[in-house]
DRENVEXVO-75462 format. One line per field, with one value per atom (N, C-alpha, C): atom name; residue number from 1; x, y, z; residue in three letters. Coordinates in pm, whole numbers. Layout:
atom = CA/...
n = NUM/...
x = X/...
y = Y/...
z = Z/...
res = ALA/...
! end
This chain:
atom = N/CA/C/N/CA/C/N/CA/C/N/CA/C/N/CA/C/N/CA/C/N/CA/C/N/CA/C/N/CA/C/N/CA/C/N/CA/C/N/CA/C/N/CA/C/N/CA/C/N/CA/C/N/CA/C/N/CA/C/N/CA/C/N/CA/C/N/CA/C/N/CA/C/N/CA/C/N/CA/C/N/CA/C/N/CA/C/N/CA/C/N/CA/C/N/CA/C/N/CA/C/N/CA/C/N/CA/C/N/CA/C/N/CA/C/N/CA/C/N/CA/C/N/CA/C/N/CA/C/N/CA/C/N/CA/C/N/CA/C/N/CA/C/N/CA/C/N/CA/C/N/CA/C/N/CA/C/N/CA/C/N/CA/C/N/CA/C/N/CA/C/N/CA/C/N/CA/C/N/CA/C/N/CA/C/N/CA/C/N/CA/C/N/CA/C/N/CA/C/N/CA/C/N/CA/C/N/CA/C/N/CA/C/N/CA/C/N/CA/C/N/CA/C/N/CA/C/N/CA/C/N/CA/C/N/CA/C/N/CA/C/N/CA/C/N/CA/C/N/CA/C/N/CA/C/N/CA/C/N/CA/C/N/CA/C/N/CA/C/N/CA/C/N/CA/C/N/CA/C/N/CA/C/N/CA/C/N/CA/C/N/CA/C/N/CA/C/N/CA/C/N/CA/C
n = 1/1/1/2/2/2/3/3/3/4/4/4/5/5/5/6/6/6/7/7/7/8/8/8/9/9/9/10/10/10/11/11/11/12/12/12/13/13/13/14/14/14/15/15/15/16/16/16/17/17/17/18/18/18/19/19/19/20/20/20/21/21/21/22/22/22/23/23/23/24/24/24/25/25/25/26/26/26/27/27/27/28/28/28/29/29/29/30/30/30/31/31/31/32/32/32/33/33/33/34/34/34/35/35/35/36/36/36/37/37/37/38/38/38/39/39/39/40/40/40/41/41/41/42/42/42/43/43/43/44/44/44/45/45/45/46/46/46/47/47/47/48/48/48/49/49/49/50/50/50/51/51/51/52/52/52/53/53/53/54/54/54/55/55/55/56/56/56/57/57/57/58/58/58/59/59/59/60/60/60/61/61/61/62/62/62/63/63/63/64/64/64/65/65/65/66/66/66/67/67/67/68/68/68/69/69/69/70/70/70/71/71/71/72/72/72/73/73/73/74/74/74/75/75/75/76/76/76/77/77/77/78/78/78/79/79/79/80/80/80/81/81/81/82/82/82/83/83/83/84/84/84/85/85/85/86/86/86/87/87/87
x = -8670/-8656/-8571/-8633/-8563/-8413/-8331/-8185/-8175/-8081/-8051/-7898/-7863/-7732/-7716/-7576/-7534/-7497/-7464/-7421/-7488/-7496/-7551/-7448/-7322/-7240/-7244/-7258/-7284/-7408/-7512/-7643/-7626/-7563/-7535/-7446/-7340/-7252/-7318/-7414/-7481/-7581/-7656/-7756/-7697/-7570/-7497/-7458/-7419/-7378/-7477/-7619/-7725/-7784/-7724/-7766/-7822/-7840/-7884/-7778/-7726/-7601/-7625/-7750/-7767/-7776/-7720/-7721/-7848/-7929/-8059/-8058/-8125/-8140/-8281/-8318/-8458/-8432/-8533/-8543/-8682/-8731/-8864/-8953/-9043/-9144/-9115/-8978/-8948/-8814/-8760/-8630/-8562/-8442/-8358/-8245/-8221/-8114/-7981/-7894/-7778/-7698/-7696/-7622/-7691/-7822/-7883/-7967/-7983/-8060/-8210/-8244/-8380/-8473/-8582/-8671/-8779/-8789/-8888/-8994/-9112/-9222/-9294/-9375/-9410/-9466/-9550/-9597/-9486/-9378/-9269/-9175/-9183/-9087/-9153/-9067/-9107/-8999/-9044/-8944/-8943/-8835/-8825/-8792/-8708/-8675/-8619/-8630/-8560/-8510/-8412/-8348/-8318/-8355/-8341/-8219/-8148/-8024/-8037/-8005/-7985/-7847/-7795/-7656/-7647/-7565/-7544/-7499/-7403/-7339/-7394/-7473/-7526/-7667/-7760/-7909/-7942/-7868/-7897/-7844/-7767/-7716/-7810/-7916/-8032/-8049/-8056/-8084/-8157/-8216/-8287/-8224/-8193/-8146/-8263/-8295/-8400/-8340/-8387/-8350/-8472/-8453/-8557/-8538/-8649/-8638/-8754/-8718/-8817/-8793/-8899/-8899/-8922/-9004/-9034/-8900/-8815/-8705/-8572/-8581/-8454/-8365/-8420/-8330/-8344/-8235/-8221/-8115/-8155/-8064/-8088/-8007/-8000/-8025/-8118/-8137/-8115/-8022/-8008/-8053/-8146/-8207/-8204/-8164/-8166/-8302/-8325/-8449/-8428/-8526/-8512/-8503/-8475/-8485/-8370/-8266/-8163/-8182/-8269/-8283/-8325
y = 9182/9193/9080/9029/8916/8944/8841/8852/8803/8857/8832/8786/8684/8627/8624/8623/8624/8475/8393/8263/8153/8034/7923/7917/7910/7893/8021/8135/8257/8230/8181/8171/8053/7942/7831/7869/7946/7991/8097/8180/8268/8207/8104/8030/7943/7885/7811/7904/8027/8123/8167/8154/8186/8063/7954/7851/7721/7746/7629/7533/7463/7385/7239/7186/7043/7035/6918/6893/6799/6852/6783/6731/6620/6553/6501/6502/6443/6298/6227/6083/6035/5997/5956/6069/6045/6159/6230/6228/6300/6363/6445/6510/6435/6402/6336/6423/6437/6510/6405/6448/6352/6325/6422/6411/6319/6314/6252/6123/6126/6026/6040/6162/6177/6209/6140/6163/6276/6367/6480/6462/6442/6433/6576/6600/6745/6818/6743/6814/6839/6778/6791/6915/6988/7108/7225/7328/7458/7502/7555/7616/7754/7794/7948/8035/7990/8080/7981/8047/7967/8070/8030/8115/8031/8090/8017/8085/7978/8021/7962/8044/7989/8036/7929/7950/8038/8132/8243/8168/8087/8029/7897/7832/7700/7693/7685/7693/7579/7460/7341/7358/7452/7474/7552/7489/7558/7477/7559/7508/7602/7535/7608/7571/7669/7633/7677/7574/7595/7601/7682/7706/7634/7516/7432/7414/7428/7403/7314/7233/7133/7169/7232/7246/7102/7016/6903/6800/6807/6724/6797/6921/6998/7013/7015/7032/7175/7215/7351/7334/7325/7295/7358/7298/7354/7237/7246/7145/7228/7158/7215/7117/7164/7076/7144/7056/7094/7102/7191/7193/7216/7216/7227/7099/7107/6989/6881/6925/6815/6754/6812/6759/6622
z = -2449/-2593/-2649/-2775/-2837/-2870/-2858/-2903/-3045/-3106/-3233/-3255/-3326/-3352/-3499/-3527/-3665/-3703/-3601/-3631/-3536/-3570/-3489/-3361/-3374/-3266/-3170/-3220/-3127/-3041/-3104/-3027/-2919/-2964/-2870/-2753/-2783/-2673/-2578/-2635/-2543/-2454/-2525/-2443/-2336/-2364/-2259/-2152/-2176/-2081/-1987/-2044/-1965/-1911/-1898/-1814/-1893/-2021/-2099/-2131/-2032/-2046/-2088/-2069/-2116/-2272/-2324/-2466/-2480/-2566/-2601/-2743/-2763/-2893/-2923/-3052/-3070/-3082/-3020/-3024/-3036/-3163/-3179/-3157/-3046/-3027/-2892/-2852/-2734/-2751/-2652/-2643/-2542/-2567/-2465/-2406/-2289/-2234/-2232/-2297/-2322/-2190/-2104/-1991/-1869/-1875/-1758/-1834/-1960/-2037/-1987/-1970/-1924/-2068/-2076/-2184/-2144/-2241/-2208/-2315/-2272/-2367/-2377/-2494/-2503/-2385/-2298/-2182/-2073/-2092/-1991/-2008/-2114/-2139/-2207/-2198/-2266/-2362/-2467/-2558/-2527/-2455/-2409/-2517/-2618/-2729/-2838/-2969/-3071/-3173/-3246/-3351/-3470/-3585/-3717/-3791/-3849/-3931/-4073/-4179/-4310/-4356/-4415/-4472/-4585/-4581/-4708/-4824/-4802/-4928/-4967/-4874/-4902/-4853/-4945/-4896/-4809/-4831/-4761/-4610/-4574/-4448/-4351/-4322/-4247/-4116/-4004/-3875/-3767/-3682/-3581/-3441/-3355/-3222/-3135/-3032/-2942/-2792/-2714/-2572/-2501/-2435/-2380/-2236/-2167/-2002/-1973/-1879/-1802/-1645/-1593/-1442/-1374/-1437/-1378/-1371/-1464/-1467/-1443/-1411/-1370/-1499/-1615/-1742/-1803/-1846/-1916/-2015/-2150/-2243/-2387/-2480/-2617/-2701/-2804/-2911/-3040/-3121/-3258/-3362/-3445/-3542/-3690/-3779/-3918/-3971/-4077/-4154/-4304/-4377/-4508/-4589/-4717/-4800/-4771/-4719/-4693/-4544/-4462/-4332/-4309
res = MET/MET/MET/PRO/PRO/PRO/ARG/ARG/ARG/SER/SER/SER/TYR/TYR/TYR/ASP/ASP/ASP/THR/THR/THR/LEU/LEU/LEU/SER/SER/SER/GLU/GLU/GLU/ALA/ALA/ALA/VAL/VAL/VAL/ASN/ASN/ASN/ASP/ASP/ASP/LEU/LEU/LEU/GLN/GLN/GLN/SER/SER/SER/ARG/ARG/ARG/GLY/GLY/GLY/TYR/TYR/TYR/ALA/ALA/ALA/ASP/ASP/ASP/GLU/GLU/GLU/LEU/LEU/LEU/ALA/ALA/ALA/LEU/LEU/LEU/ARG/ARG/ARG/GLY/GLY/GLY/GLU/GLU/GLU/CYS/CYS/CYS/ILE/ILE/ILE/VAL/VAL/VAL/CYS/CYS/CYS/ASN/ASN/ASN/GLY/GLY/GLY/THR/THR/THR/ASN/ASN/ASN/THR/THR/THR/SER/SER/SER/LEU/LEU/LEU/HIS/HIS/HIS/PRO/PRO/PRO/ASP/ASP/ASP/ASP/ASP/ASP/PHE/PHE/PHE/THR/THR/THR/ILE/ILE/ILE/ASP/ASP/ASP/GLU/GLU/GLU/PHE/PHE/PHE/HIS/HIS/HIS/ARG/ARG/ARG/PHE/PHE/PHE/GLU/GLU/GLU/GLY/GLY/GLY/GLU/GLU/GLU/SER/SER/SER/ASN/ASN/ASN/PRO/PRO/PRO/SER/SER/SER/ASP/ASP/ASP/GLU/GLU/GLU/SER/SER/SER/ILE/ILE/ILE/VAL/VAL/VAL/TYR/TYR/TYR/ALA/ALA/ALA/ILE/ILE/ILE/SER/SER/SER/SER/SER/SER/GLU/GLU/GLU/LYS/LYS/LYS/HIS/HIS/HIS/GLY/GLY/GLY/VAL/VAL/VAL/LYS/LYS/LYS/GLY/GLY/GLY/VAL/VAL/VAL/LEU/LEU/LEU/VAL/VAL/VAL/ASN/ASN/ASN/ALA/ALA/ALA/PHE/PHE/PHE/GLY/GLY/GLY/PRO/PRO/PRO/GLY/GLY/GLY/ALA/ALA/ALA
! end
């Protein structure tokens, strides 16, 4: 059953408690694991789940949190990305 979260921080905290402990960042055409400096190309990882958030008071406060894993590289982490006009 898909999980539902009220806030971005609630989602990140729960994902981390479920083992998505690595911090991930977008870099060019890949995702980088900040802890190990491992580059993950699209064929190297799976998006296990994602959650979209829109700010109630500020429409430009929009983000998506991704739970990402890579069996090949032993990475399991969270990527937070902004979207919308201000991203």
